[in-house]
MARNU-781131 format. One line per 4 residues: number of its first residue (from 1); their letters; for each residue z, x, y of N, C-alpha, C. Coordinates in Angstrom, 3 decimals. Layout:
BEGIN
NUM = A = Z,X,Y,Z,X,Y,Z,X,Y; ...
This chain:
BEGIN
1 = MERP = 49.144,21.213,-17.585,47.814,20.924,-18.093,47.280,19.664,-17.402; 46.052,19.751,-16.947,45.439,18.649,-16.225,44.931,17.586,-17.184; 45.177,16.315,-16.838,44.659,15.215,-17.655,43.182,15.033,-17.376; 42.352,14.860,-18.404,40.927,14.634,-18.149,40.739,13.275,-17.473
5 = AAPY = 39.721,13.211,-16.648,39.414,11.961,-15.960,38.976,10.923,-16.982; 39.384,9.699,-16.747,38.968,8.609,-17.628,37.472,8.376,-17.458; 36.787,8.029,-18.542,35.356,7.763,-18.402,35.123,6.573,-17.473; 33.988,6.597,-16.802,33.646,5.516,-15.879,33.389,4.239,-16.662
9 = DPAE = 34.057,3.176,-16.287,33.863,1.876,-16.913,33.414,0.897,-15.839; 32.121,0.462,-15.884,31.625,-0.417,-14.831,32.409,-1.719,-14.722; 33.023,-2.163,-15.819,33.787,-3.407,-15.771,35.032,-3.277,-14.903; 35.494,-2.045,-14.680,36.694,-1.825,-13.878,36.393,-1.637,-12.395
13 = HDPA = 35.128,-1.606,-12.019,34.748,-1.337,-10.638,33.905,-2.473,-10.070; 34.219,-2.865,-8.870,33.371,-3.816,-8.174,32.153,-3.058,-7.662; 31.002,-3.721,-7.631,29.843,-3.045,-7.053,30.089,-2.737,-5.579; 29.548,-1.612,-5.126,29.613,-1.277,-3.705,28.622,-2.185,-2.991
17 = ETRL = 29.096,-2.935,-1.998,28.219,-3.892,-1.322,28.356,-3.768,0.189; 27.215,-3.796,0.858,27.164,-3.733,2.307,26.195,-4.799,2.796; 26.580,-5.490,3.867,25.703,-6.515,4.461,25.332,-6.088,5.871; 24.050,-6.284,6.211,23.529,-5.895,7.517,22.622,-6.979,8.070
21 = TITS = 22.527,-7.019,9.388,21.556,-7.877,10.053,20.618,-6.977,10.835; 19.328,-7.176,10.629,18.272,-6.396,11.265,17.455,-7.355,12.118; 17.106,-6.935,13.334,16.416,-7.866,14.242,14.998,-7.450,14.615; 14.507,-6.341,14.038,13.138,-5.921,14.369,12.597,-5.014,13.269
25 = PEQM = 11.265,-4.908,13.173,10.686,-3.979,12.201,11.141,-2.538,12.451; 11.290,-2.138,13.698,11.738,-0.765,13.985,13.161,-0.537,13.465; 14.022,-1.544,13.591,15.373,-1.412,13.032,15.317,-1.288,11.506; 14.376,-1.992,10.878,14.235,-1.909,9.423,13.793,-0.499,9.025
29 = RELG = 12.851,0.076,9.759,12.425,1.452,9.477,13.566,2.431,9.700; 14.324,2.231,10.770,15.466,3.104,11.048,16.506,3.006,9.938; 16.737,1.807,9.425,17.655,1.650,8.299,17.141,2.463,7.111; 15.834,2.412,6.862,15.258,3.203,5.783,15.490,4.686,5.989
33 = RRLA = 15.312,5.161,7.218,15.546,6.583,7.507,17.002,6.955,7.249; 17.930,6.088,7.647,19.361,6.364,7.441,19.742,6.280,5.962; 19.184,5.296,5.258,19.459,5.137,3.835,18.934,6.345,3.054; 17.819,6.896,3.483,17.238,8.061,2.801,18.227,9.215,2.725
37 = KLLR = 19.111,9.336,3.706,20.100,10.423,3.710,21.102,10.283,2.570; 21.240,9.065,2.040,22.170,8.830,0.930,21.490,8.973,-0.428; 20.161,9.015,-0.446,19.422,9.032,-1.706,19.241,10.439,-2.236; 19.072,10.515,-3.554,18.820,11.795,-4.214,17.944,11.541,-5.439
41 = AGDL = 17.406,12.605,-5.990,16.582,12.489,-7.187,17.352,11.728,-8.257; 16.669,10.829,-8.932,17.288,10.018,-9.971,17.693,8.637,-9.503; 17.569,8.361,-8.219,17.969,7.055,-7.701,16.862,6.024,-7.873; 17.268,4.839,-8.287,16.394,3.681,-8.394,16.834,2.676,-7.350
45 = VMLS = 15.894,2.273,-6.485,16.166,1.284,-5.444,15.274,0.087,-5.724; 15.886,-1.082,-5.907,15.133,-2.318,-6.154,15.169,-3.176,-4.902; 13.996,-3.572,-4.410,13.887,-4.378,-3.203,13.433,-5.792,-3.560; 14.156,-6.785,-3.039,13.806,-8.188,-3.250,13.752,-8.898,-1.910
49 = GELG = 12.868,-9.867,-1.822,12.763,-10.676,-0.606,11.429,-11.379,-0.565; 11.363,-12.388,0.276,10.125,-13.152,0.443,8.986,-12.248,0.897; 7.761,-12.722,0.749,6.618,-12.023,1.328,6.866,-11.872,2.822; 6.624,-10.694,3.348,6.821,-10.459,4.772,8.261,-10.210,5.186
53 = AGKT = 9.154,-10.034,4.213,10.570,-9.838,4.544,10.845,-8.459,5.131; 10.019,-7.464,4.774,10.231,-6.122,5.301,10.456,-5.063,4.240; 10.126,-5.371,2.985,10.343,-4.409,1.901,9.544,-3.122,2.118; 8.274,-3.271,2.454,7.448,-2.084,2.674,7.847,-1.364,3.954
57 = TLTR = 8.251,-2.102,4.963,8.713,-1.466,6.206,9.951,-0.620,5.941; 10.867,-1.139,5.152,12.056,-0.374,4.768,11.647,0.872,3.991; 10.710,0.718,3.072,10.256,1.852,2.266,9.547,2.891,3.139; 8.828,2.450,4.138,8.189,3.379,5.080,9.257,4.259,5.742
61 = GLGE = 10.361,3.645,6.153,11.469,4.410,6.732,12.093,5.354,5.720; 12.206,4.916,4.459,12.728,5.802,3.417,11.837,7.036,3.283; 10.519,6.802,3.284,9.580,7.920,3.180,9.723,8.892,4.334; 9.890,8.351,5.541,10.087,9.216,6.714,11.381,10.011,6.577
65 = GLGV = 12.443,9.335,6.149,13.734,9.999,6.006,13.752,11.037,4.894; 12.995,10.788,3.826,12.927,11.741,2.721,11.958,12.883,3.020; 11.125,12.703,4.033,10.162,13.742,4.388,9.067,13.905,3.356; 8.416,12.780,3.021,7.360,12.841,2.013,5.981,12.794,2.656
69 = RGAV = 4.986,13.206,1.880,3.609,13.254,2.352,2.942,11.889,2.183; 2.085,11.564,3.120,1.284,10.359,3.012,1.929,9.169,3.681; 1.075,8.290,4.181,1.558,7.058,4.799,2.050,6.112,3.709; 3.248,5.588,3.870,3.793,4.638,2.907,3.235,3.264,3.266
73 = TSPT = 2.413,2.750,2.367,1.830,1.417,2.539,2.117,0.618,1.276; 1.866,-0.663,1.330,2.134,-1.508,0.173,1.263,-1.096,-0.998; 1.865,-0.847,-2.171,1.081,-0.460,-3.343,0.639,-1.656,-4.187; 0.512,-2.828,-3.573,0.225,-4.053,-4.315,-0.952,-3.912,-5.270
77 = FVIA = -2.055,-3.338,-4.827,-3.249,-3.314,-5.662,-3.342,-2.087,-6.559; -2.584,-1.042,-6.268,-2.579,0.137,-7.134,-1.317,0.184,-7.990; -0.405,-0.721,-7.790,0.869,-0.870,-8.487,1.875,0.219,-8.102; 1.470,1.485,-8.100,2.422,2.550,-7.776,1.734,3.679,-7.021
81 = RVHP = 2.472,4.254,-6.077,2.010,5.427,-5.335,3.108,6.483,-5.389; 2.695,7.729,-5.547,3.631,8.850,-5.527,3.417,9.596,-4.222; 4.509,9.805,-3.495,4.489,10.550,-2.234,5.290,11.832,-2.450; 4.601,12.971,-2.626,5.319,14.236,-2.839,6.122,14.634,-1.605
85 = SLGD = 7.184,15.366,-1.841,8.015,15.855,-0.753,7.288,16.954,0.013; 7.465,16.959,1.323,6.921,18.049,2.150,7.893,19.225,2.228; 9.093,19.029,1.703,10.110,20.081,1.710,10.646,20.285,0.317; 11.971,20.404,0.232,12.581,20.628,-1.076,13.245,19.380,-1.636
89 = GPPL = 13.005,18.238,-1.027,13.583,16.984,-1.500,12.774,16.366,-2.625; 13.255,15.241,-3.131,12.545,14.583,-4.225,11.315,13.821,-3.731; 10.321,13.650,-4.594,9.200,12.788,-4.236,9.654,11.328,-4.225; 8.888,10.499,-3.545,9.132,9.058,-3.510,8.061,8.388,-4.362
93 = VHVD = 8.490,7.596,-5.337,7.580,6.785,-6.137,7.787,5.349,-5.672; 6.735,4.751,-5.111,6.802,3.403,-4.534,6.003,2.468,-5.436; 6.688,1.490,-6.019,6.091,0.589,-6.996,6.149,-0.840,-6.472; 5.063,-1.581,-6.673,5.048,-3.013,-6.380,4.821,-3.729,-7.700
97 = AYRL = 5.872,-4.362,-8.215,5.804,-5.021,-9.516,5.443,-6.493,-9.412; 4.995,-6.947,-8.245,4.716,-8.369,-8.011,3.729,-8.926,-9.030; 2.657,-8.197,-9.307,1.619,-8.716,-10.191,1.878,-8.410,-11.666; 2.958,-7.720,-11.961,3.272,-7.395,-13.343,4.122,-8.483,-13.962
101 = GGGL = 3.971,-8.662,-15.263,4.777,-9.650,-15.973,6.201,-9.159,-16.144; 6.943,-9.820,-16.983,8.348,-9.481,-17.166,8.565,-8.298,-18.075; 9.666,-7.637,-17.884,10.128,-6.596,-18.781,9.568,-5.221,-18.523; 10.333,-4.239,-18.973,9.976,-2.839,-18.809,8.758,-2.473,-19.645
105 = DEME = 8.518,-3.202,-20.747,7.380,-2.888,-21.611,6.067,-2.868,-20.842; 5.854,-3.829,-19.957,4.611,-3.901,-19.199,4.522,-2.806,-18.142; 5.626,-2.168,-17.840,5.621,-1.111,-16.837,5.594,0.275,-17.482; 5.538,0.332,-18.824,5.569,1.612,-19.527,4.480,2.565,-19.075
109 = DLDL = 3.302,2.058,-18.790,2.190,2.923,-18.382,2.494,3.667,-17.086; 3.435,3.188,-16.310,3.781,3.855,-15.055,4.669,5.068,-15.274; 5.222,5.205,-16.490,6.104,6.333,-16.826,7.272,6.483,-15.849; 7.839,5.372,-15.417,8.963,5.445,-14.484,10.157,6.156,-15.100
113 = DVSL = 10.345,5.981,-16.405,11.475,6.649,-17.053,11.310,8.162,-17.022; 10.071,8.653,-17.024,9.804,10.080,-16.940,9.997,10.563,-15.502; 9.568,9.762,-14.525,9.651,10.138,-13.108,11.065,10.058,-12.550; 11.883,9.160,-13.087,13.184,8.860,-12.491,14.090,10.067,-12.279
117 = PDSV = 14.268,10.971,-13.243,15.222,12.066,-13.012,14.871,12.969,-11.830; 13.591,13.077,-11.502,13.158,14.003,-10.454,12.759,13.333,-9.157; 12.770,12.009,-9.104,12.226,11.264,-7.966,13.208,10.228,-7.465; 12.915,9.708,-6.287,13.528,8.473,-5.818,12.479,7.399,-6.089
121 = IVVE = 12.846,6.397,-6.882,11.906,5.336,-7.221,12.327,4.067,-6.499; 11.386,3.513,-5.731,11.602,2.259,-5.020,10.676,1.225,-5.641; 11.243,0.113,-6.122,10.459,-0.922,-6.773,10.615,-2.230,-6.005; 9.494,-2.706,-5.462,9.474,-4.035,-4.852,9.224,-5.051,-5.966
125 = WGEG = 9.905,-6.172,-5.903,9.753,-7.248,-6.885,10.114,-6.772,-8.295; 11.121,-5.926,-8.423,11.440,-5.336,-9.723,12.472,-6.074,-10.547; 13.115,-7.101,-9.980,14.170,-7.775,-10.722,13.614,-8.380,-12.014; 14.371,-8.153,-13.093,13.952,-8.614,-14.406,12.914,-7.713,-15.057
129 = KVEE = 12.582,-6.593,-14.406,11.522,-5.737,-14.924,11.947,-4.284,-15.106; 12.846,-3.775,-14.272,13.157,-2.341,-14.335,14.646,-2.024,-14.487; 15.479,-3.016,-14.625,16.916,-2.763,-14.727,17.268,-1.880,-15.914; 16.438,-1.915,-16.964,16.719,-1.130,-18.164,16.559,0.373,-17.932
133 = LTED = 15.948,0.757,-16.828,15.757,2.182,-16.547,17.081,2.908,-16.392; 18.046,2.272,-15.726,19.326,2.923,-15.470,20.380,1.892,-15.067; 21.626,2.170,-15.444,22.724,1.311,-15.013,23.062,1.557,-13.545; 22.716,2.740,-13.057,22.990,3.116,-11.670,21.768,2.791,-10.831
137 = RLQV = 21.903,1.805,-9.964,20.780,1.428,-9.104,21.294,0.769,-7.841; 20.451,0.803,-6.831,20.755,0.148,-5.568,19.839,-1.065,-5.452; 20.435,-2.232,-5.327,19.667,-3.457,-5.151,19.758,-3.867,-3.687; 18.595,-4.070,-3.079,18.522,-4.487,-1.686,17.823,-5.845,-1.650
141 = VIHR = 18.558,-6.845,-1.184,18.001,-8.191,-1.058,17.837,-8.478,0.424; 16.614,-8.845,0.812,16.302,-9.120,2.217,16.024,-10.613,2.361; 16.831,-11.266,3.196,16.651,-12.691,3.466,16.057,-12.854,4.855; 15.098,-13.740,4.982,14.512,-14.049,6.283,14.238,-15.535,6.343
145 = AVGD = 14.075,-16.033,7.562,13.705,-17.437,7.733,12.319,-17.626,7.141; 12.130,-18.719,6.428,10.826,-18.992,5.831,10.143,-20.116,6.582; 8.855,-20.244,6.368,8.088,-21.280,7.059,7.365,-20.691,8.253; 6.905,-21.545,9.117,6.139,-21.133,10.294,7.097,-20.664,11.378
149 = TTDE = 7.408,-19.371,11.346,8.369,-18.830,12.299,7.982,-17.407,12.688; 8.349,-17.019,13.873,8.147,-15.640,14.314,9.485,-14.904,14.362; 10.502,-15.511,13.754,11.847,-14.940,13.732,11.831,-13.585,13.014; 12.288,-12.544,13.683,12.322,-11.194,13.113,13.665,-10.865,12.457
153 = VRHL = 14.629,-11.780,12.526,15.960,-11.501,11.988,15.914,-11.464,10.465; 16.517,-10.415,9.912,16.640,-10.247,8.465,18.104,-9.997,8.140; 18.565,-10.618,7.081,19.919,-10.387,6.579,19.785,-9.646,5.257; 20.386,-8.467,5.188,20.269,-7.621,4.006,21.596,-7.515,3.289
157 = TLTG = 21.515,-7.531,1.974,22.664,-7.241,1.126,22.282,-6.057,0.259; 23.005,-4.962,0.409,22.783,-3.757,-0.389,23.920,-3.675,-1.392; 23.577,-3.669,-2.678,24.571,-3.627,-3.732,24.320,-2.409,-4.604; 25.266,-1.498,-4.603,25.184,-0.312,-5.441,25.852,-0.579,-6.763
161 = LGER = 25.101,-0.443,-7.829,25.618,-0.693,-9.172,25.759,0.621,-9.923; 26.858,0.784,-10.614,27.077,1.971,-11.425,27.891,3.028,-10.700; 28.287,4.015,-11.468,29.147,5.084,-10.967,28.514,5.823,-9.788; 27.217,6.028,-9.835,26.509,6.755,-8.768,26.802,6.153,-7.400
165 = WADA = 26.895,4.839,-7.322,27.031,4.164,-6.034,28.467,3.824,-5.668; 29.426,4.138,-6.537,30.827,3.787,-6.273,31.316,4.372,-4.946; 30.960,5.612,-4.656,31.389,6.265,-3.427,30.221,6.912,-2.703; 29.091,6.244,-2.685,27.866,6.837,-2.110,27.802,6.729,-0.604
169 = GLET = 28.675,5.922,0.000,28.687,5.831,1.463,27.837,4.718,2.034; 27.573,3.672,1.280,26.768,2.562,1.812,27.378,1.961,3.077; 28.701,2.005,3.158,29.379,1.431,4.326,29.005,2.162,5.616; 28.543,3.396,5.527,28.159,4.139,6.737,26.905,3.552,7.386
173 = LTA = 26.155,2.757,6.652,24.929,2.168,7.196,25.210,1.083,8.227; 26.432,0.550,8.237,26.784,-0.500,9.192,27.230,0.068,10.524; 27.469,1.373,10.574,27.972,2.000,11.799,26.883,2.110,12.859
C-alpha cells in the first residue's frame, strides 16, 4: 500500500530563488519571453523596482511569450489592462498598483481574485497590496543604478513562493 504524500508545508521549503544580470532592454524582453514558458493560468507575478527599472519591459516580453493580443504598455493611468490570448493560453492581466493605497481592499474593484484562476496576473508595485490573493506567487525584484546614469545593467532576484514554484524551473532562466 502506497503512503499518501505529506501535505505541502511552506515552512519546510526554502523559496525557489534565481538571480540574473540583464544588460539591455532587449535582454529584459527576452527574459520575459523565456519566463512566459514557465507561467500558467493562476500565476501571480509581482514586480518591484525603481521607476525605469524595466518592469513594463519585462511584462512586454511576458505578453509576447504568452501570445496575447494588444501592445503591452504601462497601465499606470488605467490601473489594469487585460490582454486576451491569441491562442489557447491564459490571458495576461497587467496591473500597476503604484497609485493605489495599501491592502487588497482598495484593489477589490479590479476583481483580481476572480481573474486569477484563469489568467496570469502581473502586478507592478504590488508589494503590501496583493499578497493575500495567493500563497503561491513569483516575486521579481529589479535593482538598477539610481541617479543620473545611462547604465542599462539590472540585477534581478526572482523568488518563487509556495508549492507552485518549488519545482517550476526558475533555474533554467540562468542558462
